[in-house]
C-alpha positions, 0 to 999 in steps of 0.5 A, a space after each residue: 163067207 164064214 171063215 172055218 175053224 181050224 180043229 185045233 181052236 187055231 185062228 185059221 186066217 180068214 175074216 168074218 165079215 159081220 164084224 167088218 174084217 175082224 177075226 170070229 169072237 171067241 176065237 183065242 186070237 182076240 183074246 191075244 189082242 184083248 192082253 195084248 192092248 192091256 199090256 199096253 195100257 199098263 207099259 203107258 200106265 207104268 211110263 205116265 208114272 215113271 214120267 211124273 216121278 221125274 218130274 217131282 224129283 227135278 221139281 224137289 231137286 230144284 226147290 232143294 238147291 234153292 233153300 241151300 244155295 246163296 240167294 242171288 243178288 245184285 251185287 252194289 259196289 260200297 261208295 267210295 270211303 269217305 274220311 271221318 274228320 277231314 283236314 282243315 286249312 287255319 286261313 280258312 278255319 280263321 275265315 270262318 272264325 273271324 265271321 262268327 267273332 263278328 257276328 257276337 262284336 264288330 271289333 272282334 280280334 283274333 288272340 290265338 289259334 291251337 290244335 292237337 294229335 293224340 299218337 300220331 307221327 310226322 306224316 299224320 301231323 304235316 297232312 293237318 287238322 281237322 278242328 281248330 280253336 280260337 280265341 277273339 277279343 271284343 276292346 269295346 265291350 272286353 269280352 273274348 269268344 272261343 270259337 271252335 272250327 270242325 270241318 264245315 261246323 263253326 260253333 261259339 262254345 264260350 264267352 268270357 268277360 276280361 279285366 284286362 286286354 289280351 294281347 292280339 295278333 295281326 295277319 303275318 306269317 301265320 297266313 300261310 298256315 303251320 307245316 313249316 313250323 312243324 318242319 323244324 320241329 321235326 327236324 329238331 329232334 321232335 321226330 327222334 321224341 314221337 318214335 320213341 314215345 308213339 303215344 304223344 299228344 302234340 299240341 300246337 298254338 298261336 299266339 302273341 307272345 310276350 318280346 311283341 313276337 308271334 310266334 308256333 308254340 309246339 308241345 310233345 306231351 307223353 301221357 304214360 311217363 310224362 316226356 314232354 318236349 316243346 319249341 317256340 318258333 318266330 312266325 315270320 323267319 321261322 327262328 327258333 326262340 327256345 327249346 325244351 326237355 324233360 322228364 316229370 317224376 312221379 312222387 310215391 310215398 312208399 312207406 
């Protein structure tokens, strides 16, 4: 049964069986449905465009943040700082130097040992030194050998033939090292001198005195005003044998 069209051109609500129950072609309701489908398609298209724009904006945002934010890297803690100079005990340094000297001459014997500090206070003095210089003498060859021990490195730096034999030292009170002598030096005006002259160079020398005693000789020199303070100490008794202080004045010709 065909649906009857209304006089006003509006769909009367009956279905056309030849079109599978759909409204008859050419009726206004079909045009409305077509327009509805077109509107829905437009809406979907707009939604898709909006989603694409949002996704693109998000990607741009991520790229922008990545380029402007610091790169995340694994932070590795630096290794503990190791001192560039490690103090060496006198007795240990002597053992290394003796081995090097005996390679030059089997009868090499210690003549002297020395070290030096620059711009130090009393704490640095008592902390030790990384470098020791030794002089050995071989009676059979009449040669002396200058040997430097710096950390774990030992080196023969000079060899000289001597006409006269130097005074050599037996192993004695100096074996325990120079700290006791340095404490005596500090107590005997050395501390005050270093306080007034912090740029001083301190030289420590171990050797055989002309009296036959083995002595520590400690000399502090200010390279700016030439002030000097020195002390001579017996290695066995820690007795102060002599001390002196003076100021070397520069003589200028003002004519």
